[in-house]
KEZAFI-979283 format. One line per field, with one value per residue: x, z, y of N, C-alpha, C, O in turn; residue in one letter. Coordinates in steps of 0.05 Angstrom, whole numbers, plus 5000, padded with zeros to 4 digits. Layout:
n_east <- X_...
n_up <- Z_...
n_north <- Y_...
ca_east <- X_...
ca_up <- Z_...
ca_north <- Y_...
c_east <- X_...
c_up <- Z_...
c_north <- Y_...
o_east <- X_...
o_up <- Z_...
o_north <- Y_...
aa <- A_...
# end
This chain:
n_east <- 5017_5011_5049_5025_4970_4948_4903_4863_4853_4799_4787_4780_4800_4864_4900_4938_5006_5064_5129_5192_5237_5292_5288_5258_5294_5336_5311_5300_5352_5367_5395_5395_5377_5423_5399_5352_5329_5319_5278_5226_5226_5280_5304_5285_5304_5253_5262_5312_5381_5419_5461_5436_5401_5436_5461_5415_5397_5442_5443_5394_5404_5444_5416_5382_5418_5424_5448_5504_5567_5635_5676_5728_5741_5692_5674_5709_5693_5645_5601_5569_5569_5543_5528_5511_5466_5396_5351_5388_5427_5398_5389_5440_5443_5407_5438_5477_5445_5414_5452_5492_5497_5445_5447_5499_5553_5557_5507_5473_5492_5493_5495_5513_5512_5532_5525_5495_5464_5490_5518_5571_5631_5640_5693_5710_5689_5715_5721_5673_5665_5628_5629_5636_5591_5553_5561_5549_5496_5473_5482_5453_5399_5392_5386_5424_5422_5443_5491_5531_5587_5570_5593_5623_5672_5712_5753_5738_5702_5734_5776_5746_5727_5775_5789_5748_5764_5811_5792_5786_5741_5669_5605_5599_5579_5616_5679_5750_5787_5845_5867_5893_5875_5820_5761_5721_5650_5583_5557_5599_5653_5704_5767_5813_5872_5881_5917_5964_5957_5959_5996_5982_5968_5934_5960_5975_5932_5889_5892_5919_5895_5852_5850_5858_5815_5778_5719_5684_5622_5611_5574_5564_5588_5589_5611_5666_5733_5726_5695_5636_5628_5599_5604_5599_5604_5641_5669_5636_5586_5539_5569_5583_5634_5685_5726_5786_5795_5825_5826_5801_5772_5797_5819_5856_5911_5907_5934_5922_5950_5959_5948_5999_6047_6055_6008_5943_5900_5874_5842_5789_5724_5686_5619_5587_5543_5531_5547_5606_5673_5717_5775_5834
n_up <- 5000_4985_5016_5012_5012_5056_5099_5158_5218_5216_5164_5139_5098_5113_5139_5092_5084_5085_5074_5093_5040_5047_5085_5057_5015_5045_5065_5018_5002_5041_5085_5149_5174_5214_5262_5264_5302_5345_5396_5384_5421_5434_5385_5356_5380_5433_5474_5485_5482_5541_5598_5645_5630_5614_5664_5694_5667_5672_5729_5736_5713_5747_5796_5780_5779_5833_5862_5865_5895_5885_5909_5918_5951_5967_5917_5901_5934_5915_5888_5843_5784_5777_5724_5702_5727_5733_5700_5699_5662_5617_5614_5603_5552_5528_5529_5491_5446_5439_5448_5409_5337_5291_5267_5283_5298_5351_5372_5388_5435_5506_5578_5588_5543_5476_5408_5384_5423_5455_5518_5548_5585_5652_5662_5613_5602_5590_5535_5520_5539_5564_5577_5543_5511_5549_5560_5509_5505_5547_5527_5480_5497_5527_5488_5450_5396_5329_5344_5373_5371_5370_5398_5412_5433_5472_5451_5402_5409_5441_5406_5366_5395_5405_5353_5343_5377_5352_5305_5263_5255_5253_5282_5325_5394_5433_5459_5467_5526_5561_5620_5657_5648_5650_5688_5701_5688_5709_5670_5634_5607_5637_5621_5612_5593_5586_5604_5554_5535_5576_5583_5546_5529_5529_5489_5453_5424_5365_5357_5308_5307_5345_5418_5483_5534_5582_5602_5647_5670_5694_5750_5795_5824_5870_5922_5960_5938_5912_5860_5837_5798_5747_5719_5669_5669_5710_5761_5743_5738_5739_5765_5818_5833_5868_5853_5864_5864_5850_5886_5851_5821_5782_5756_5800_5837_5892_5932_5920_5882_5820_5760_5726_5679_5706_5722_5708_5679_5617_5585_5589_5565_5542_5543_5490_5500_5523_5500_5476_5453_5443_5486_5457
n_north <- 4976_5045_5097_5145_5137_5110_5072_5076_5035_5024_5023_5071_5127_5148_5206_5243_5225_5258_5251_5281_5301_5285_5245_5207_5196_5174_5128_5100_5089_5055_5072_5096_5162_5200_5217_5189_5156_5186_5216_5265_5309_5315_5318_5362_5414_5411_5448_5499_5480_5474_5490_5477_5437_5395_5383_5368_5321_5288_5283_5258_5207_5190_5185_5143_5101_5091_5133_5130_5140_5152_5101_5065_5020_4998_4985_4946_4905_4890_4842_4837_4873_4938_4954_4907_4891_4874_4916_4957_4942_4946_5000_5019_4998_5033_5080_5068_5060_5108_5148_5144_5153_5134_5067_5056_5012_4997_5004_4964_4943_4928_4934_4884_4853_4835_4861_4822_4799_4764_4745_4776_4760_4785_4802_4819_4868_4915_4918_4937_4987_5041_5096_5141_5136_5146_5201_5221_5207_5238_5290_5287_5277_5323_5360_5376_5366_5370_5390_5365_5321_5261_5200_5136_5141_5181_5211_5229_5273_5305_5319_5345_5389_5416_5430_5466_5507_5523_5543_5509_5480_5484_5495_5458_5450_5452_5472_5467_5481_5506_5475_5506_5556_5562_5559_5506_5501_5484_5431_5431_5390_5352_5326_5272_5235_5164_5105_5092_5142_5177_5218_5257_5324_5388_5418_5379_5367_5376_5304_5258_5208_5164_5160_5131_5153_5193_5227_5269_5297_5361_5377_5408_5466_5495_5486_5508_5498_5449_5411_5377_5319_5278_5214_5163_5091_5090_5056_5016_5038_5094_5147_5192_5239_5277_5332_5366_5437_5501_5565_5599_5565_5532_5469_5427_5398_5350_5378_5430_5457_5490_5454_5418_5389_5342_5320_5289_5316_5336_5372_5420_5416_5465_5484_5516_5554_5601_5648_5684_5671_5614_5607_5619
ca_east <- 5000_5026_5050_5008_4942_4942_4877_4865_4845_4771_4784_4775_4825_4880_4911_4961_5031_5085_5155_5212_5252_5317_5281_5251_5319_5351_5296_5304_5379_5371_5413_5380_5388_5438_5382_5326_5319_5317_5251_5223_5233_5309_5313_5277_5291_5230_5273_5340_5402_5429_5477_5418_5390_5457_5463_5391_5397_5463_5435_5373_5416_5458_5396_5373_5437_5426_5464_5530_5589_5660_5687_5743_5740_5666_5672_5725_5679_5619_5601_5556_5573_5517_5521_5500_5442_5370_5341_5409_5441_5380_5394_5465_5435_5395_5459_5489_5426_5406_5475_5506_5480_5430_5463_5525_5558_5554_5480_5459_5505_5481_5515_5523_5508_5543_5504_5478_5450_5507_5527_5600_5640_5645_5721_5715_5673_5731_5716_5646_5665_5605_5631_5631_5563_5537_5563_5534_5467_5465_5481_5431_5373_5391_5377_5446_5415_5466_5514_5551_5598_5564_5612_5630_5700_5715_5773_5724_5692_5756_5790_5727_5727_5800_5787_5731_5780_5831_5779_5787_5715_5647_5579_5597_5572_5638_5706_5770_5801_5867_5858_5906_5863_5791_5748_5697_5624_5564_5551_5624_5666_5733_5776_5841_5881_5884_5936_5986_5950_5959_6014_5972_5960_5919_5977_5978_5906_5877_5909_5912_5879_5838_5867_5842_5811_5754_5708_5662_5605_5610_5546_5561_5613_5582_5627_5694_5755_5720_5671_5624_5626_5586_5614_5589_5623_5660_5662_5615_5560_5539_5581_5591_5661_5692_5752_5796_5800_5838_5808_5786_5757_5811_5826_5880_5919_5896_5947_5913_5969_5949_5958_6021_6051_6057_5982_5931_5880_5881_5828_5761_5708_5667_5594_5584_5514_5527_5562_5635_5689_5737_5800_5854
ca_up <- 5000_4983_5039_5007_5012_5076_5112_5187_5225_5209_5135_5129_5087_5133_5129_5074_5098_5068_5087_5083_5018_5056_5098_5035_5002_5063_5066_4993_5001_5063_5105_5167_5181_5239_5285_5258_5325_5368_5400_5375_5440_5433_5358_5346_5405_5443_5490_5478_5496_5563_5619_5665_5619_5616_5692_5702_5655_5685_5756_5734_5709_5772_5814_5771_5787_5862_5873_5871_5899_5881_5932_5907_5969_5964_5890_5900_5948_5902_5874_5817_5774_5772_5696_5694_5743_5720_5700_5693_5637_5596_5612_5588_5524_5517_5524_5466_5424_5434_5449_5383_5314_5282_5251_5294_5304_5380_5381_5399_5459_5532_5599_5591_5517_5451_5390_5376_5446_5471_5543_5549_5612_5666_5660_5587_5598_5579_5506_5517_5557_5556_5588_5522_5503_5569_5555_5484_5512_5562_5509_5461_5511_5536_5466_5434_5367_5311_5353_5388_5356_5385_5393_5433_5440_5481_5435_5379_5416_5451_5383_5353_5411_5400_5326_5346_5389_5332_5281_5242_5253_5261_5287_5349_5417_5453_5452_5487_5541_5578_5648_5672_5641_5650_5710_5690_5698_5707_5643_5619_5610_5644_5607_5616_5578_5601_5592_5539_5529_5601_5580_5527_5540_5511_5466_5435_5410_5361_5348_5282_5311_5371_5441_5506_5550_5597_5608_5666_5667_5718_5758_5817_5830_5892_5946_5956_5937_5898_5843_5835_5770_5743_5695_5663_5670_5732_5779_5729_5745_5736_5791_5825_5845_5873_5841_5876_5848_5863_5897_5829_5807_5762_5765_5816_5851_5919_5948_5913_5863_5792_5746_5707_5663_5723_5730_5685_5664_5590_5576_5596_5542_5550_5527_5477_5502_5538_5487_5479_5436_5458_5492_5440
ca_north <- 5000_5069_5114_5168_5130_5090_5073_5070_5008_5020_5023_5098_5139_5163_5232_5240_5226_5270_5249_5299_5289_5272_5220_5189_5188_5156_5103_5086_5080_5036_5083_5114_5187_5198_5221_5177_5142_5205_5227_5293_5330_5319_5322_5388_5403_5426_5469_5505_5466_5491_5477_5466_5412_5375_5376_5354_5295_5273_5277_5238_5181_5183_5175_5118_5080_5089_5155_5118_5158_5137_5088_5042_4997_4985_4975_4921_4884_4885_4816_4840_4900_4952_4954_4881_4885_4876_4943_4976_4935_4956_5029_5022_4994_5058_5099_5060_5063_5136_5166_5143_5157_5110_5049_5051_4984_4992_5012_4941_4934_4935_4931_4856_4839_4846_4869_4799_4789_4746_4755_4775_4756_4810_4811_4830_4892_4936_4920_4949_5011_5058_5123_5161_5133_5160_5230_5227_5204_5261_5313_5283_5281_5351_5377_5386_5363_5364_5406_5350_5298_5236_5179_5117_5146_5208_5226_5242_5300_5321_5330_5363_5413_5431_5442_5490_5528_5531_5553_5489_5468_5501_5482_5443_5465_5449_5481_5459_5502_5497_5472_5527_5582_5563_5545_5492_5508_5462_5423_5427_5364_5352_5303_5264_5212_5140_5086_5104_5170_5193_5241_5276_5350_5406_5426_5357_5364_5350_5283_5246_5185_5162_5153_5123_5176_5193_5254_5270_5321_5377_5381_5427_5481_5513_5482_5518_5479_5424_5409_5350_5311_5252_5199_5136_5069_5094_5034_5001_5051_5123_5153_5220_5241_5305_5339_5391_5461_5524_5585_5611_5545_5516_5442_5427_5373_5350_5398_5456_5469_5490_5431_5420_5365_5318_5310_5277_5330_5343_5395_5424_5422_5485_5486_5542_5560_5625_5670_5685_5653_5598_5620_5606
c_east <- 5018_5026_5031_4978_4936_4914_4881_4853_4815_4766_4779_4801_4839_4890_4935_4987_5052_5111_5174_5229_5277_5310_5273_5275_5334_5337_5300_5332_5386_5390_5397_5393_5402_5420_5354_5313_5314_5289_5249_5232_5263_5319_5308_5296_5269_5239_5302_5359_5414_5446_5458_5406_5411_5459_5439_5390_5418_5455_5412_5384_5431_5439_5385_5392_5442_5443_5492_5552_5615_5671_5702_5741_5713_5662_5686_5710_5653_5621_5588_5560_5546_5509_5508_5474_5417_5360_5362_5425_5424_5385_5420_5460_5423_5417_5472_5470_5419_5430_5489_5487_5468_5448_5491_5529_5552_5525_5464_5471_5489_5503_5525_5521_5524_5519_5486_5462_5466_5517_5558_5608_5646_5673_5728_5700_5689_5728_5690_5643_5645_5606_5626_5603_5545_5538_5547_5504_5458_5462_5458_5404_5370_5385_5400_5441_5439_5491_5534_5560_5594_5583_5614_5658_5703_5733_5760_5715_5713_5771_5772_5727_5752_5800_5769_5748_5800_5818_5780_5761_5694_5623_5577_5592_5592_5663_5725_5783_5824_5858_5870_5892_5834_5780_5723_5672_5605_5556_5576_5634_5695_5744_5806_5846_5884_5905_5959_5982_5951_5975_6004_5962_5945_5934_5980_5953_5904_5897_5900_5894_5866_5858_5848_5839_5784_5745_5686_5647_5605_5581_5542_5588_5609_5601_5655_5714_5750_5696_5661_5621_5612_5597_5601_5611_5646_5651_5638_5587_5561_5546_5588_5618_5665_5721_5761_5800_5814_5817_5791_5773_5770_5818_5854_5887_5906_5909_5940_5931_5956_5963_5981_6025_6052_6029_5964_5911_5890_5868_5800_5746_5685_5643_5591_5554_5509_5543_5591_5649_5708_5762_5823_5881
c_up <- 5000_5009_5037_5011_5032_5088_5142_5192_5219_5179_5123_5118_5109_5121_5112_5090_5078_5083_5076_5061_5027_5069_5077_5021_5019_5064_5041_4991_5022_5084_5123_5170_5209_5264_5281_5282_5349_5371_5393_5395_5441_5405_5349_5355_5414_5460_5482_5495_5517_5582_5639_5655_5621_5644_5701_5692_5669_5714_5756_5731_5733_5793_5806_5779_5817_5875_5882_5873_5898_5907_5923_5925_5967_5937_5888_5914_5935_5885_5846_5808_5768_5742_5686_5709_5726_5722_5693_5667_5613_5592_5598_5558_5512_5513_5497_5443_5418_5433_5422_5360_5305_5264_5260_5302_5333_5389_5393_5425_5484_5553_5603_5565_5495_5432_5381_5399_5463_5496_5544_5579_5626_5663_5633_5581_5588_5549_5500_5535_5547_5567_5567_5512_5523_5564_5530_5490_5527_5544_5489_5474_5521_5513_5449_5404_5351_5320_5370_5372_5371_5378_5417_5442_5448_5463_5412_5386_5429_5427_5368_5369_5407_5373_5326_5357_5369_5307_5258_5238_5261_5267_5312_5373_5440_5442_5474_5500_5557_5607_5665_5669_5646_5673_5700_5704_5696_5678_5626_5624_5619_5635_5613_5599_5597_5588_5578_5532_5554_5599_5560_5541_5520_5486_5446_5418_5386_5352_5322_5285_5339_5393_5464_5525_5566_5602_5628_5662_5694_5725_5781_5822_5854_5916_5941_5956_5922_5880_5842_5805_5770_5717_5693_5663_5689_5754_5769_5735_5735_5763_5794_5839_5851_5863_5854_5856_5864_5873_5875_5811_5786_5773_5778_5826_5878_5938_5941_5893_5835_5777_5728_5693_5680_5728_5705_5669_5637_5581_5589_5570_5551_5531_5516_5476_5515_5526_5491_5461_5454_5464_5477_5455
c_north <- 5025_5084_5137_5162_5108_5093_5065_5043_5003_5021_5051_5109_5154_5188_5226_5243_5236_5268_5269_5286_5274_5246_5199_5178_5168_5129_5087_5075_5059_5046_5102_5141_5185_5200_5209_5164_5161_5215_5256_5314_5336_5326_5351_5411_5421_5450_5474_5488_5485_5475_5463_5439_5389_5365_5359_5326_5277_5264_5256_5210_5171_5172_5148_5095_5080_5110_5145_5140_5142_5127_5063_5017_4982_4973_4948_4898_4876_4859_4818_4869_4913_4951_4928_4874_4889_4905_4963_4968_4945_4986_5035_5018_5019_5079_5093_5066_5092_5155_5167_5148_5131_5094_5044_5022_4977_4995_4989_4931_4942_4933_4903_4840_4852_4852_4846_4787_4770_4759_4753_4772_4783_4820_4822_4856_4916_4940_4932_4973_5032_5087_5144_5160_5147_5190_5237_5226_5229_5286_5311_5289_5309_5370_5389_5383_5356_5379_5391_5326_5272_5214_5160_5120_5175_5224_5240_5270_5317_5335_5350_5390_5429_5444_5466_5513_5540_5544_5534_5474_5488_5484_5465_5461_5461_5460_5474_5483_5490_5496_5495_5554_5585_5547_5532_5500_5484_5457_5419_5399_5368_5325_5297_5239_5188_5122_5100_5133_5188_5218_5262_5301_5366_5413_5404_5353_5383_5329_5271_5222_5185_5155_5147_5147_5173_5222_5250_5296_5335_5383_5401_5440_5499_5510_5493_5496_5453_5427_5381_5344_5283_5240_5172_5116_5074_5075_5019_5012_5080_5134_5182_5219_5271_5309_5365_5413_5482_5543_5598_5590_5528_5489_5442_5400_5373_5370_5427_5471_5468_5467_5437_5393_5340_5305_5305_5295_5341_5370_5396_5430_5440_5484_5514_5549_5587_5649_5668_5664_5637_5614_5606_5607
o_east <- 5038_5006_5022_4963_4921_4903_4899_4844_4807_4743_4775_4823_4827_4890_4950_4990_5058_5115_5174_5235_5283_5325_5280_5277_5344_5351_5304_5336_5407_5400_5387_5418_5393_5426_5335_5289_5305_5276_5269_5243_5272_5339_5324_5304_5266_5226_5316_5355_5419_5445_5464_5403_5404_5460_5442_5382_5413_5460_5411_5375_5431_5444_5380_5383_5462_5452_5501_5555_5616_5674_5690_5740_5713_5650_5677_5714_5640_5640_5594_5554_5529_5485_5496_5462_5416_5360_5356_5434_5435_5384_5421_5472_5427_5414_5477_5478_5418_5430_5499_5463_5478_5462_5506_5510_5542_5519_5444_5461_5472_5527_5544_5527_5528_5496_5464_5449_5456_5524_5569_5594_5655_5678_5749_5697_5677_5732_5684_5621_5646_5586_5613_5591_5525_5517_5532_5489_5437_5443_5445_5388_5348_5380_5396_5454_5453_5511_5553_5544_5613_5588_5608_5668_5697_5729_5770_5719_5711_5776_5782_5726_5751_5809_5774_5746_5805_5833_5775_5758_5700_5622_5554_5599_5586_5669_5718_5790_5822_5844_5859_5895_5823_5788_5704_5672_5611_5550_5575_5625_5709_5732_5821_5828_5891_5909_5972_6000_5943_5969_6017_5949_5944_5923_5988_5953_5916_5918_5877_5878_5868_5880_5825_5859_5770_5762_5670_5658_5599_5566_5520_5609_5625_5606_5667_5713_5768_5679_5677_5611_5613_5599_5591_5634_5668_5629_5620_5568_5580_5531_5596_5624_5651_5738_5746_5808_5813_5793_5768_5764_5758_5822_5872_5872_5895_5897_5949_5928_5944_5986_5983_6007_6050_6028_5970_5906_5911_5881_5790_5755_5667_5645_5593_5541_5486_5551_5601_5638_5714_5769_5831_5901
o_up <- 5014_5023_5057_5014_5027_5087_5149_5173_5218_5171_5098_5127_5123_5097_5117_5106_5058_5102_5052_5063_5017_5066_5080_5016_5009_5064_5042_4979_5022_5100_5113_5170_5225_5284_5294_5283_5370_5352_5395_5387_5447_5403_5335_5337_5404_5461_5473_5519_5512_5583_5649_5672_5629_5649_5714_5707_5675_5722_5773_5744_5740_5806_5823_5784_5826_5898_5904_5854_5909_5926_5921_5914_5965_5934_5875_5907_5944_5871_5828_5823_5756_5736_5664_5704_5707_5744_5683_5653_5592_5570_5581_5541_5488_5494_5481_5422_5395_5419_5414_5364_5309_5247_5248_5311_5339_5412_5406_5437_5483_5546_5618_5564_5494_5439_5371_5396_5483_5495_5542_5597_5613_5662_5629_5558_5578_5538_5477_5545_5523_5566_5573_5504_5515_5565_5530_5480_5520_5546_5484_5463_5523_5518_5436_5388_5357_5306_5380_5359_5383_5354_5439_5459_5432_5459_5403_5371_5429_5427_5359_5356_5406_5369_5312_5347_5369_5289_5235_5220_5275_5259_5320_5373_5463_5418_5498_5486_5566_5616_5686_5685_5646_5677_5691_5728_5681_5663_5606_5642_5608_5640_5617_5592_5620_5564_5590_5524_5552_5611_5558_5562_5496_5464_5423_5399_5387_5340_5313_5266_5353_5388_5465_5532_5563_5606_5626_5651_5715_5708_5786_5825_5859_5930_5920_5972_5920_5884_5847_5790_5789_5697_5712_5656_5686_5764_5784_5736_5723_5782_5775_5855_5840_5865_5855_5833_5889_5869_5881_5789_5773_5797_5769_5823_5887_5958_5953_5889_5827_5780_5717_5696_5669_5737_5684_5645_5636_5571_5599_5554_5565_5507_5531_5455_5519_5541_5508_5456_5476_5449_5485_5444
o_north <- 5025_5085_5148_5181_5089_5115_5050_5029_4980_5020_5053_5102_5171_5192_5207_5261_5223_5283_5275_5262_5253_5227_5175_5154_5148_5108_5062_5053_5047_5030_5122_5143_5169_5187_5217_5162_5151_5222_5271_5334_5358_5339_5363_5426_5444_5471_5456_5483_5508_5450_5441_5421_5367_5341_5339_5307_5254_5242_5239_5191_5147_5152_5130_5073_5068_5106_5151_5156_5120_5142_5041_4995_4958_4952_4929_4875_4857_4855_4803_4888_4900_4948_4928_4853_4904_4916_4985_4986_4953_4997_5054_5031_5024_5095_5111_5077_5100_5175_5188_5146_5109_5104_5029_5009_4956_4990_4993_4912_4960_4931_4899_4817_4876_4848_4852_4767_4760_4783_4731_4782_4801_4845_4833_4864_4935_4962_4938_4979_5039_5101_5164_5180_5159_5203_5257_5243_5241_5301_5331_5305_5319_5394_5409_5397_5337_5379_5403_5312_5262_5209_5167_5104_5193_5248_5261_5289_5342_5359_5371_5411_5454_5466_5485_5535_5564_5553_5542_5457_5507_5461_5459_5484_5468_5457_5474_5503_5467_5513_5502_5572_5607_5524_5546_5505_5465_5475_5404_5385_5386_5304_5316_5224_5191_5124_5117_5147_5211_5238_5283_5300_5359_5414_5410_5336_5405_5336_5275_5216_5205_5145_5155_5160_5153_5240_5232_5316_5324_5392_5410_5427_5517_5530_5488_5477_5436_5445_5362_5361_5268_5253_5161_5122_5064_5077_5011_4997_5088_5130_5196_5201_5288_5291_5385_5408_5482_5539_5606_5596_5512_5486_5456_5381_5393_5378_5446_5495_5448_5462_5459_5376_5318_5282_5316_5288_5352_5387_5377_5446_5431_5483_5534_5550_5595_5667_5653_5643_5644_5633_5584_5598
aa <- X_X_X_X_X_X_X_X_X_X_X_X_X_X_X_X_X_X_X_X_X_X_X_X_X_X_X_X_X_X_X_X_X_X_X_X_X_X_X_X_X_X_X_X_X_X_X_X_X_X_X_X_X_X_X_X_X_X_X_X_X_X_X_X_X_X_X_X_X_X_X_X_X_X_X_X_X_X_X_X_X_X_X_X_X_X_X_X_X_X_X_X_X_X_X_X_X_X_X_X_X_X_X_X_X_X_X_X_X_X_X_X_X_X_X_X_X_X_X_X_X_X_X_X_X_X_X_X_X_X_X_X_X_X_X_X_X_X_X_X_X_X_X_X_X_X_X_X_X_X_X_X_X_X_X_X_X_X_X_X_X_X_X_X_X_X_X_X_X_X_X_X_X_X_X_X_X_X_X_X_X_X_X_X_X_X_X_X_X_X_X_X_X_X_X_X_X_X_X_X_X_X_X_X_X_X_X_X_X_X_X_X_X_X_X_X_X_X_X_X_X_X_X_X_X_X_X_X_X_X_X_X_X_X_X_X_X_X_X_X_X_X_X_X_X_X_X_X_X_X_X_X_X_X_X_X_X_X_X_X_X_X_X_X_X_X_X_X_X_X_X_X_X_X_X_X_X_X_X_X
# end
């Protein structure tokens, strides 16, 4: 039956359905639009993208995971990883499905399954790390629309943000800032390299390829000397942590010293939602 002349369940002529030309073209080619799976409230979006929305969505997910606060000792004693618990592995699946673009290879993953529904062993969860999918999900649901480089790898949006700062890219809602120069605000991302990328710094960005890294979302800067951040796949959960800052709010060591090459922070990704250009 033609899309133009469908009938309802009672056999009456239904209203004419006119699909946008690009959607029709994508359907004919068998390739979904990148945001074909996104609900209208986030795709349009219904409300302007804001720092408040990012923080609210991140806090909602944190509450869903039981308001987990970073505690390495308790994490080591846990017998079941939160990401594999009933009700939570499905939520991780939603991070993969909604956070990444439609048709992504990882879109079928969950907190305990590969894309084919097979259960992977707990000790192999590093191959299905979902921290970047979590950030992408939060940005998507908060209404970033086409303004965020959704990815299962933090390095993609770290590099995109640095290109924005250098004037090598346009259109993204994030720009990279030096940790020594900028005090992160609620909704911003604080990022560091992991493993072999631990030594990467702001000046090394953008890189030619991907690198192992992690970003957390800043959710509170009200307390003096520290900020609260939320990250996904931290202790196999959505977890809140506190990070020390200097008196003027810049990322610091536990001793309160402004960061230098000895410490891991790479960059702050500032949300470009409040005017002003990146600090080059």
